[in-house]
C-alpha positions as CSV (number, residue, x, y, z in Angstrom):
1,M,47.7,-14.0,5.3
2,M,47.6,-16.4,2.4
3,P,45.7,-19.5,1.4
4,L,47.0,-22.9,2.5
5,A,47.2,-23.8,-1.2
6,M,50.1,-21.5,-1.6
7,A,52.1,-22.9,1.3
8,Q,55.4,-24.7,0.6
9,T,55.9,-28.4,1.2
10,G,57.1,-28.8,4.8
11,E,56.1,-25.4,5.9
12,E,54.3,-25.2,9.2
13,A,51.8,-22.4,9.8
14,A,48.8,-21.6,12.1
15,I,45.3,-21.3,10.7
16,L,44.2,-17.7,11.0
17,K,40.8,-17.8,9.2
18,I,38.5,-20.2,7.5
19,T,36.3,-18.8,4.7
20,G,33.3,-20.2,2.9
21,R,29.7,-21.2,3.6
22,D,28.7,-22.5,7.1
23,E,28.5,-26.1,5.9
24,T,32.0,-25.8,4.4
25,R,33.5,-24.3,7.6
26,Q,31.7,-26.9,9.7
27,H,33.2,-29.8,7.6
28,L,36.7,-28.5,7.8
29,A,36.4,-28.0,11.6
30,E,35.3,-31.7,11.9
31,L,38.5,-32.6,10.1
32,G,40.6,-30.6,12.6
33,F,40.9,-27.3,10.6
34,V,40.1,-24.7,13.3
35,V,41.6,-21.3,14.0
36,G,44.8,-21.6,15.8
37,A,45.6,-25.2,14.8
38,V,49.1,-25.7,13.3
39,V,49.1,-27.3,9.8
40,S,51.8,-28.4,7.5
41,V,51.8,-29.5,3.8
42,V,53.2,-33.1,3.5
43,S,53.0,-33.3,-0.3
44,E,51.3,-31.8,-3.4
45,M,50.2,-33.8,-6.5
46,G,48.2,-32.4,-9.3
47,G,47.1,-29.4,-7.3
48,N,45.8,-31.5,-4.4
49,L,47.4,-31.3,-1.0
50,I,48.0,-33.8,1.8
51,V,48.1,-31.8,4.9
52,Q,49.2,-32.7,8.5
53,V,46.8,-31.3,11.1
54,K,46.4,-32.5,14.7
55,D,48.3,-35.8,14.3
56,S,46.3,-36.7,11.2
57,R,47.0,-36.5,7.5
58,V,44.1,-35.2,5.4
59,A,43.8,-34.8,1.6
60,L,42.4,-31.6,0.3
61,D,41.7,-30.5,-3.2
62,R,42.9,-27.0,-4.2
63,S,39.4,-25.4,-3.8
64,M,39.2,-26.5,-0.2
65,A,42.8,-25.5,0.5
66,T,42.2,-21.9,-0.7
67,R,39.4,-21.5,1.9
68,I,42.0,-22.1,4.7
69,L,44.0,-18.9,5.4
70,I,47.3,-19.1,7.1
């Protein structure tokens, strides 16, 4: 298990766990980041990630990406 922030560009992985406060986990769930969903890193710029999840692309800062464990 490792944070999404450490994933390589183009790598696909399933979400195993989401950490953080209830509000943070709820916000990520509304964006499609739920346990079992397959995510892939599309690009990384300045520590921020663009991530493909459930047919959507979402931009995440590094602090949010570290809360998603793959």
